[in-house]
C-alpha positions in Angstrom: -3.6 -15.8 2.1 -1.3 -12.9 2.7 -1.6 -9.4 1.1 0.7 -6.7 0.3 -1.2 -3.4 -0.2 -0.4 0.1 -1.3 -2.4 2.8 0.1 -2.5 6.5 -1.5 -2.6 9.2 1.4 -4.6 11.8 -0.2 -4.0 14.5 2.4 -0.2 14.6 1.7 -0.2 12.7 -1.6 2.2 10.0 -0.5 2.0 6.3 -0.7 1.9 3.5 2.2 3.0 0.1 1.8 1.9 -2.7 4.3 1.2 -6.5 4.4 -1.5 -8.4 6.2 -3.5 -11.7 6.4 -6.8 -9.8 6.3 -6.9 -7.1 3.9 -10.7 -6.1 4.5 -10.1 -5.6 8.4 -6.9 -3.9 7.8 -8.1 -1.5 5.5 -11.2 -0.7 7.8 -8.7 0.2 10.5 -6.6 2.5 8.1 -10.0 4.2 7.1 -11.3 4.6 10.5 -8.1 6.3 11.6 -7.0 3.3 14.0 -3.5 2.9 12.3 -1.1 5.7 13.5 1.0 6.1 10.3 -1.9 6.9 8.3 -4.4 8.5 10.7 -6.1 11.6 9.4 -4.5 11.1 6.2 -7.5 10.0 4.2 -6.0 6.6 2.9 -7.3 4.8 -0.3 -6.5 1.3 -1.6 -5.0 1.7 -5.1 -3.2 -1.8 -5.3 -2.8 -5.0 -3.5 -0.9 -8.4 -4.4 -2.0 -11.7 -3.0 0.7 -14.5 -1.9 0.2 -18.1 -0.4 3.1 -17.9 1.9 3.6 -15.1 4.6 7.4 -14.8 4.0 6.8 -14.2 0.3 4.3 -11.1 1.2 7.0 -9.9 3.9 9.6 -10.1 1.4 7.8 -8.3 -1.4 6.6 -5.6 1.2 10.5 -5.1 2.5 11.4 -4.9 -1.2 8.7 -2.2 -2.2 9.7 0.0 0.8 13.3 0.2 -0.7 14.5 2.7 -3.4 14.4 0.4 -6.3 11.0 -1.5 -5.2 9.4 1.9 -4.9 10.8 3.0 -8.6 9.6 -0.2 -10.0 6.2 -0.2 -8.4 5.6 3.3 -9.7 6.3 2.1 -13.1 4.0 -0.7 -12.6 1.1 1.2 -11.4 1.8 4.5 -13.4 -1.7 5.0 -15.0 -3.1 4.8 -11.3 -0.6 7.3 -10.1 -1.2 9.9 -13.2 -5.2 9.4 -12.5 -4.8 10.4 -8.8 -2.1 13.2 -9.6 0.6 11.6 -7.8 3.2 12.0 -10.4 
């Protein structure tokens, strides 16, 4: 299984999009400040998607990092973003 995940970076109120084959391990690395891009930014998982094929997960991650993908993602998880005061 392959995962595409969204983290809320509490320190600067931003979203981080990533993909991995081991979501638990990757989250542990983010939370323990072992990932440079989220280091000391207090990340919290707010959304994830599961894919059977790695290529599908990578394609989805690339799409979510594009302007249109970000807009659609925000619509999809709007209630979560309101709750964490992102929007």
